[in-house]
N, C-alpha and C positions, 0 to 999 in steps of 0.2 A: 296369251301367256303374259305373265307379270314379270317385269324386269327386277333383277336382284340389285339391292343397294349395298354398296361397300365403300370402304375408304380407299383412296388411291395411295400409291407408294409415296408420292410427294406429300400428301397430308400426314401420313404416318411419320415420315422423316422430320417434317416440321414440328410435329408434336414431340418427338424424341429430343430434338434440339432444344425446344423450349423447356422441357423437363430437365435436361442436363444443365442448362443455364440457371434454372431455379435452384437445383441441388447444389451447384457450385457456389451460388450466392449464399445459400443457407450454411454451407460448410465454412465459408469465409466469416460470416457473422458469428457462428458458434466459436470459432477460434478467437475472434476479437473479444467476445464475452468472457471466455476463459482467461485471457490475458488481463482483462479489467478486473475480474474477480481476484486473481492472484495479486495484482497491484493493490487492490483495496485491502486484502488480508495483510499485506506487508505494512501498509500505512496504519492499519489498526494496531499492529504490533509496535510500531514506532510511537504512536500516540500513547499506548499503554505503558511503554517503557518510560516515556517522559513523565506521565502522570505518577508512576510509581516512584520516580526519583523525587518529584516535587513533594509527594506524600511522605517519603522517608525523611526529608529535610525539614518539613513543616513542624514547627513547635520545638525544634531543638535550640539549645543555647547558642549564642553567638560568641563562642569561646576561641575561635581561631579558624584559619582557612582549612578547607577540606578538598580533597580531590580523589578521583578514582577512575578505574576503567573496569568494564564488565563485558562479557560475551554471553549472550543468552538469546534463545529463540532465533538464531541466525543473524543477530544484530551485534554490532560493535559500538559500545557506548563509552564516551569519554566525558567527564564532567569536572567542574571546579567551582567551589562555592567560597566566596570571600565575604567576611563580615563587613557591614557598613552601618554604623550606628545601631539601630534596633532591627536591622534586616540582614538577610543573607542574599548576596547577589550571585545567582546561579548561571553559569554558562555551560551548556551541554551540547554535545555533538553526537549524533547517532548516524551510523552508516549501515547499509545492508550490503555486505560484501558480494553477494550473488548479483546485485543490481547496482553497478557503480553510479547510475544516474539517480539513485534514491538515497538521499542523505538529508538530514534535518539538523539545523542548529537553532537553539533558542537561548534567550537571555531572560531571566525572570528574577523578580524580587520577592523574597519569602520573609514573612514576619518571624522573628525569633521568640523563643519562650522567655518569659520574664525571669 
C-alpha cells in the first residue's frame, strides 16, 4: 500500500502567517504610495501657481508696486511685486491649508516691458 502525502497543520499555519505578513506589507506600501502621489499632486499645483504668477507679471511695465491674494485649487497665495530699476522683484508665498507642512515662498526678479 502506498502512503498518502499531505501537508501538516504546522506547515499550513506557517504558510498562512507568511501570506498574512506579505499582505500587510503590501497594504502598508500601497498606503505610502497613495500619500506620495497626493503630495506630488499638491506640489505640482504649487509649482503651477508660481509659474502662472511669474507668467502674468512677465513683460508688464514697472509702473508701481503690486500685490494680491488668491485662493484656487485648494491653495492660498499671497504675493507682492516691487519695481527695481528695469525689473520687478516678486515675493510670493503659497500655502496648502489642508496640509500645514506644505508651503512655499519664493523671491524672483522679472524683467519689465520697455
